[in-house]
N, C-alpha and C positions, 0 to 999 in steps of 0.2 A: 258246162264249160270244158270238161275233159273230152267230150265228143268233138267239140269244135277244134280243139288242140289235135285230136287224134286224126281228124278228117282234113284238116288244113295244113297245120305245122309239119306233121311227118312227110307227106308227100313234096311239099316245098322244099324241105331238107334234102329230100332225095333228088329233087330236080336239081338244086344247086350242086349236089355232090355229083350228078351225073347218073344216077341210078335208074331213074324214070323219064321217060319223054314228058314235055309239058302238057300234052293232052290228058294223060293220065292224072296229073295234078288237078286239072280243071274238073274232070270227072270225079275224082275222090272228094272234092270240095263241095259237091252238090248236096243237096238236102237229104237224099238218101242214097245209101250204098247197097246195091244187091250182092248178094253172095251166091256162090255156086253150091250145090248140095255137098260137094266134098269140103268146101271152106266151112259151111256151117256145121258138119258133123265132126270135123276136126276141133272146132271150138266146144261143142257139146261134149265130146268124149275127153277132153282134158279137164272139163268141169265136173265131170262125173254124171252127166246127164244122159239118160237112156231115150231110146225111141223105139217104137214098134208099130207095125201095121197088120191089119187082118190078112193082107195078102202077101206079107213077107217081101216088100219090094220098096222101090224108091222112085218109080216112074211117075212123074208129075202129071201125066196125062191119063193115069189110072186112078179112080176114085178109092180103090182097095188099098193103094200104096200110101206111105208117108215120105213126102218129099220135102226138100228145103231149097229146090231150085228157085232162083230169084227171091230169096227170103231178104227182108231187110237186116242189115247188120244190127240195128236198135232192137229188133225183135230177137235175134239171137242172143245179143248182150242182156236183153231185158229178162230172158229165161235164166241166164247165168246169174243175173242179180238176185232173182227169185231163190235159186238153189242155195246160193252163198248166205243170203239174208236169213232164210227160213232154216237151213240145216237139214232139210227134208229130201228124200229122194223125189226126183222129178223125171218122169217119163212122158215123153211127147207121142201123141198118138194121131195128130193131125197136123199137116203143114200147109204147103202151097199147092198140094195136089188138087185136081178137079173135083167136084162134088160138094163143095161147100157154097153158102151164099154168096152172092155177088155183091159189089159195092166198093167204094173208094177204099175203105179200111177193112179190107177183105182178107182172107186166107190167101187167095191167089195173087193179091198185090202184095204180099209179104208182111202184113201187119198183125196177122193172127197166127196162134197155134192152139191146140188142144192138148190138155195134158190129163193123166190119170187121176181120178179122185182117190187120194191117200188120205187117211186121217190125218196124218202130220201136216201136210201142204194146206188141207181144207182148215184146219184149225189155225194155221198161220195167216192164212187169207182172211178169214172171219175175225180173228182177234187183232190184226195189225191194220187192216184197210177199213174205210169208211162205207158202211151199206148204204147204197143209193137205192132210187126207185128201180123196180122190176123192169126188164126188158119187154118189149111189146108182145114177146111170145110167152112171158111169165117167168122166164128164167131171173133167179135173183142175182144181183150185182153188187159189187163191191170196187171202190176206186182207190187206187195207191196214192200216195202223197204225190207221186210224179204225174199222176192223171191216167195210168193205164187203167183198164176196165177188165175185171175179173167176173165172168158170167158162169154160174153153176147150171149147166144143163143136165144135171142128174147123173149121167154116167161119166161125164168128162167136165173140166174147166176149159171154157171157151176164153181165151185171153187176147185183148187187143192192146198191142204196144205201140203207143204214139212215140214213145222214147225209150230209152235203155234202163230208166229207174234208177240214175246215180251211178252207173258203171263207170 
């Protein structure tokens, strides 16, 4: 409900106040809001979430970078919810850059991030969420109460955010 209010009510009020053109309000009210890399990093930074890449870069066309270009706002806020709920350090190691598996709910389409496997966050995921069947590649999976999927790929958690998890 908060997400609906944030996506619909705020742009409508802004249009009424003359702060945004009507076209932006329609775009904001759509099912998904895509963020720029800068918008996402500002939210992550404010929440105390870190990110890193093997290439030390953010180019979404380079597989050694960690980019948030065109990431879904629900994914960004989902990571923030994980950080706040767990109280753990969260470091993102994969975003929307090329090099991940394709599909509708993919990294490139803004639904997924990879985070570092830290004891605190791993214990939180395993202790709070529901263990479900292993993924086809054998990765163990947990489902949050909001329906998001956390897959342990050994050296990182691959997380699919269908929504922000109560943000």
